[in-house]
N, C-alpha and C positions, 0 to 999 in steps of 0.2 A: 554386277553393277552395270547397268546399261549405258547411262549417260556419262561420258568422260570428255575431259579436255585433252586434246592431243598436241603435244609439242613434237614436231617432226624435224629430224636432223638429217640433212642431205649434203652432198658435195664431198670435198676433200678435207676430212677432219683427221687429226692425228693426236688427240689428247686434249685439245682446247675444249672440245664438246663436253668432256667430263667436268671441267672446272665450271662450266655454265650450268649443266644439269644439277651438279651438287649444290651450287648456290641457289638454283631455282627451288629445290626441295627444302633448303634452309628457310627461304622466304615463305614457302607454303606453311612450314611449322610456325613461323613468327605470326602469320596471319590466322593461325588456329584453324586451318583448313585440313581436310582429310586427304592424305596422299593418294588414297584409292581412287579418287575422282580424276587423277592426272596421270597421263600415260606418255612415256617417251617412245617415239617410233623412229628407229634408225632405218637406213636405206635397205639393209638386208631383210628386214621384217615388214617392209612397207606394204607389199601386196597382201600379206596375211592379216596385218593389224590395222591398217588405215581404214577409217569409216568416214565416208563422204558426208554423212549427215550430222557430224559432231563438230563442235567448235575447234578450230585448228589454227595453229601458228607454225610457220616454217622458218627455220634458219638454214641458209645455204652458205657453206664455206667455199670460198673461191679457190682456184688452183693457180699457184705461182707459175707452173709450167704450161698453162693453157690446156691441159688435158681435163676437160670439163665432164664431170660425172652426173648421172641422174637427170639428164635433160628431159627424158620422157616423163618422169615423175613430176618435175617442175611444171612442164607444160600442162599436164592434167590438173595439177593443183591450182594453177593460175586460171584455167578455164572454169574451175568450180568456184572462183571468186575468193580464194584464200589469200592471206597476207604472207609475203615472203620477205624476209630480211636478209639481204646479201651481206656477208662478212668478208672483207678483204684485209690484206696485211700491208701492202705498199701502194698498189695501183688498182683502182676500181676497174678501169677500162681493160687492163691486161689480165686480171684475175677472175673477172665475173663474166659469164657467158652472155651473148647478145640477147637472149630471151629475157634476161633480167635487167637490161640496160635502162629501163624506165623506172625501176624500183630505186628507192632512196637507200643506199647502202651505208654501212658503218665500218670504219677502219678499226680493226681489233687492236686494243692495247690492254695490258693486264688490269689497268684501272677502269676499263670500260665494262667489266663483267656485270657490275651492279646495274648499269644503264640497260644492258641487253636484257637482263632478267626482268627489270621493271617494265620494259616494253612488252615483254611476253605477258606479264600479269595485267597490264593495262588492256591488252588485246582481249584477254579472257574476262575482263570486267571485274577483276579482283583487286585492282589498284586503279584509282580514278585517273582519267587521262590528263586532267589539269595537274600541273607540277609547280606548286606555288611555294615560294620561300619569302619569308619576312626578315629583313635585315634590321636588327635593333642595335643602335650605337649612340654615342654622344658626339654631337656635331663638333664641339670645340676640342675633341681629342682624337677623332679617327675618321674624319670626313673622307680623306683621300683613299683610305683602305676600303671604306664602305662603298664608294663609287667603283673602285677596282673590282670588288666582289660582285657588285650589281652587274657590271658588264660581263664578267666571266660566267656568272650563272645564266645570264640571258643567252650567251653564246652556246650554252649547253641545254637550251630549250626549257629553262625554267621561266615561269612568270614571277618576276621578282618585285617585291614591294620595298621601295626606299622612299622615305617621306619627301625628300626634295625632288624626286623624279616621278612619283606615282599618283599624286593627288592633283586633280585638275583645279584650275582657278575657279573660285565660286563654290566649290564643294565644302561642306562643314568638315574642317580638318580632323578633329578628334573622332567624330562619328565614323568618318571614312577609314581612319587608321584602325579603330577597333573592328570594323567590318572586315577589313582586309586581313587582319590577324586571325579572326575567326575562321577564315576560309583557307588559311595556309597549311602546308604539310609540315614544314620545319621552320624554326626560327634560328637564324645565324646571329648570335649575340657577340658583339665586340666588347669584351670585358676589359676596359682600360681602367686606369688608376682611380678615376673619380666617377665611374659609370653609375654606381649606386647612390651617388650624391644627388642625382637628378630625380625629381619627383616623377617625371614621365617614364623614365627608364625603370624605376621601381614598379610602377603600375603595369608596364608592359610585362614584366616578369610575373607579377601576381596574376595577370590575366592569362598568361600562358599556362601557369600552374593550374588555375581553375579549370581550364579547358583541356588539360593534359596534352598540350602541344609539345612535341619534342624540341629541345634546345641543343644546338651545336654551339658550345661556348668556346670562343677563342680567347684564351687568357694571355694578356700582354706580358712581355718579359718583366721580371722583377715585380710581379703582381701575383696575388693568390687566387685560387679558385673560389668562386662564390657558390653557395648552395642556392641554386636558382629555381629548380623544378624537379619533380619526381623523375621525369624522363630527360636526362641531361647527359650529353657526351662531351667531355672536355678535351680541348687540344691546347697544350701548353706551348705557346710560341716562344722561340728563342731569338735573340738579336740577329743571328745569322739567317733566320727565316725572312728577314726584311732586306731589301736592296740597300747595300752599304751599311747594314746594321742600324739603319735609321728608323726607329719606331716611335719617336716622340713628336715628330712634326705632323700636325693634323692635316696640313695641306700638301705635304710632299712625301710622306711615308708611303712605301709600296711593298707588298709582299713579293717574294720571288716566284717565278713561274711554277716551280715544283710544289711549293706550299699552296698556291692557289688551286692547282689541280687536285691536291690531296683534300682540300676543303670541299671542293665540288663533289668529289667521290664520296666523302662522308655524308654530305647532304643527301645524295642519292640513296645511300644505304639506309639512312634513318627513315625514309618515307614509309616503308612497309611496317616497320615496328611501331611508328607513330599511329598509322592508320589502325592497326590491330588494337592498340590501347584505347583509342577514342571509340572504336566500334564496341569494344567490351564495356566501356563506361555507359554508353547509350543502352546497350542490351540489358545490362544489370539493372539500371535504373528503371527501365520499362517493365522488366520481369518482376521486380520487387513491388511496384505499384499494382501490377496486374494480380499478383498473389494476394494482395490486401483486399482486392475486389473479387476473390474467388474465381479468377480466370485461369483456365488450364492452357498454358503456353508451352511450346517446345522449341528449343533452339536446334535448327537443322544443321547438318554438317557444312552446308554452304554459307553458314553464318547469317541466316535470316530466321525469323520467328514465325511459327504457325500456331493458329488457334482453331480447334475443332468447334464447329457451330451446328453440327447435326446434318443428317441426310447426305453424308459423305462429302460435306463441304467444309472448306477452311478459309480463314482470312490469313493474309501474309503481311508481315511487318518487316521492312528492310531498313537497317540502320544506315543513315546517310551522313558521312562526315563532311563538315563544312556546310556550304550553301547548296541546296539541291538545284541541279541543272537539268536542262532538257534531256541530256544523255542519261541521267539517273532515271528519269521518268520512262524513257524508251527501254532501257535495260530491265527495269522492273516490270514493264508491260510484257516484254519478251519472255520473262521468267514463266509466265502462264503456259507458254508453248512447250516448255521443258517438262512441265509437270503432267504426268499422265495418270497417276494413281488416284486422283481425286479432283473434284471441281473446285476452282478458286472463285470465291464470291467477290473478293475485293483485295487489291494490293495497296499498302500504305507505305510511304517513306516516313520514318521517324528521324527527327533531327533536333539539334540544339539551336534554339532561336536567339539566345542571348547575344547581344551586340550586333546582330544583323540589322541593317538599316531598315527603317519602317517602309520605305518604298519597295524594297525587295519582299518583305513579309506580305504586303498587300498584293503584290504580283503573284506570290505563291498561293495566297488565299483565293485569288481570282482563278488560277488554274485548277484549283480543287473543284470548281463548279463545272468544268468542261472536259476534263481528262478522266480516263478510267483508272488512273493512279492518283491517290490523294496524299497529302502530307499531314503529319501530326507534330505539333511543336512539343519540345521537351517540357516546357512550362505548362502545357495543357494535358500532359499524360493523365494526371489525376482525374480531371473533369471528364476527359474523353472516355477513359476506361470505366468510370462510374456510370456514364450515360449510354455506353454502347456494349 
C-alpha cells in the first residue's frame, strides 16, 4: 500500500504516546477508515520509515529536564513544511526546544487526549477543521448554564451557536437557527424539567434526529432522560455538579469547573462518531438511488465513492457533512493528485441541502460554474443520477 498518512512521535515520551495512538486508532475505526492507510513512526524508526512525500503530522513531547531529543529530525520536518504539535506538561518555555518556540503548543492533561487526536484527524482531512457546537436549552430554565457552556466551549476552540449570542440583528431568526444546526458537529442539550414543553425545543430535537446529529444530553437533577435522538449520549447531572447545589435558578445557576471540563471533553469525543454516522447516511442514500439507475458505484477505503465511466476513467463523489466550504473544495481537488491508478474525470461533493439558507445554496451553485469540483444536493440525487 503506497499512500499512507504518517503520525510521527518524537521527543521525550514515556507511555503517554500509547494512550494517544490507541485512541487515534479507535477514532479511525469509528470513522470506518482502514487502519492500513495510517502509520505510526517513532523516533527509532524515523530514518527507515518516514516518507517525505506523504501527508504527515508530528507530535513532539517536551522534556522536563531540558534534555531535548530529536532536534535534527524536527528541523528536517519543519523545513519540509510539516505541522508539529509540541506537547508540554507544566511550562512550554522550559520543556519545549527553541526550534519549536513559534509553534502553538498544548499542555497535556488526561482529558486532552480527544483534542489531540482530533487535531491529527483534522490535519489529515478526515475530520473537518470547523468545530461547531449547537447549545439547545430553554431560556426560562437554564440561561446562566447555557452562557457558561458557550464561554467554556469557545475557550476550547469550538464555534458555538447560542441563540442569544450568535444571530445578528436583521437576520431571519428561525432560518438562521436551522442553518446553524445543519452545520454543527454536536448538539449540547440542556434537558431541564420543562424543556420538552417548548414547541421550539421539540422541533430542534426532531431536526437533530432527522439529520442524525449527535446529542450530548445534560439531564438536570430530579429529572429523567428523554429519548431525543438515535445518537445520544446522556450525562445525568447531580446537585453537587452545580455551584452550591443550585440548579433551579435560571439566572444564577452555574456548573462547577470539573463538570464543565467533562462536558467539553465529551463534546470533543462525539465529533468523530457523529461525522461517521452522517457520512454513512449520505453514502447509503446516494448508493441506493444510483443502484436504481443501474450505476455501478464503489465505496473506497477512504470513504469516497467512485464510478467507472470507461477508458480507465472514473468520477469521484465525496460526502460532505454540513455546509461545503472552500477547504472541502480544495481537499477534494487535491485528491486527484493522490490517485495514480486511473484518470479522474470529475470530482463532486454530495451534501444534504435541507435547512441550508437560500443565499448559501445560490453561492454553491455559482461555484459549480467556475471550479473543477462541483456539488450535488441530496434532494437532487434522483434527478442528477438519472440525467448523468
